[in-house]
Residue, then its C-alpha position, 0 to 999 in steps of 0.5 A: m499499500v502506497i498512499n498517493d494523496g499529495n507529495d508531502a511526506t508528512v501527509k502521506a505518513k499520517r494517512a498511511g499510519e491512520r489507516i494501518t493503526e485504525f484497528m490497533k490498541t494504542s496507548k499513545v498517538c504521537s502522530t507526525t508532531a515532532n518532539q513526542p516521545c514514541f521513540k527514544s530520543g536520538a538515533a538508534k545504534l547500529f548492530p552489532s556494537s553501540e558505536g555508530e548511529y543509524s540516522d532515524y530519518g524522521y521516525g524518532s521523536a524529533g521527526t515528522g516524516y513518520y506517524r508514530i504510536i506506542t501500542a497497548d503493549g508498549t511497542s513503538l511504531g513509526i509508519s511512513n507510506s513505504e515502511i514501518v519501524v518497530d521498537i519492540d520494547g518502546p521508548s523507555k526500555g532496551a538497547y534502541q539498537l537495529g537488529s536487537d530491538v529495532f526492526f524494519f518492514d517495507i510496505n510493498l504495493t504487491k507484496g504487502i508488509v514485508p521484513r526489510h531484505f526479505d528477498l536477499d539470498f542467505s549469504l547476502l542476508v548474513g552480510q546485511l545483518y552486520g554493520k547496520g542490522d536492518g535485515a534482522a526481522a527477515w532473518i527471524i522470520k526466515y530462520d525462526n531464530a536470533d542466532y545472528l546475535k551470536f555471529k563473530n565479526g558478521s561472518g556467520l561464525c558461531p561462538n562454538g566454531t561452526t558456520v551457519t548455512e541456509a540448511n543449518p542457520r542455527c549456532k547449535 
């Protein structure tokens, strides 16, 4: 679903957010208003370290390019007309780190809402996880684990010395 009711990104984000959250239980709606604490302030940390930051492109507390809410269970959502950013533990808990508690989903006109980088093959997805972490939702959904959190240096090498493969994407 891509909303086409004007050129202004804020208008599109608000319309997309209102439609997507229409039947959701929310505890707070920040809408597209700046300086509302639906996300932690500042930019999210890059995965796998806390060094370096990921520009929030407007989904954070200061931005207006995303329709932002906190769901009834405390999850933060930032919705634009092309993506959804999810902080699973909301603005007051967790690492605020891509791949750890911040995940990205794309809104695709033909496929619907899909995890960012879901179409990448295995080796490209392993590489995408490191240094940024925005393919983590795709890994979790495809391989039913978060073992990428254990990889050494983005290589797919597990602490026990094994290397994950598409046939065996676990560190066991």
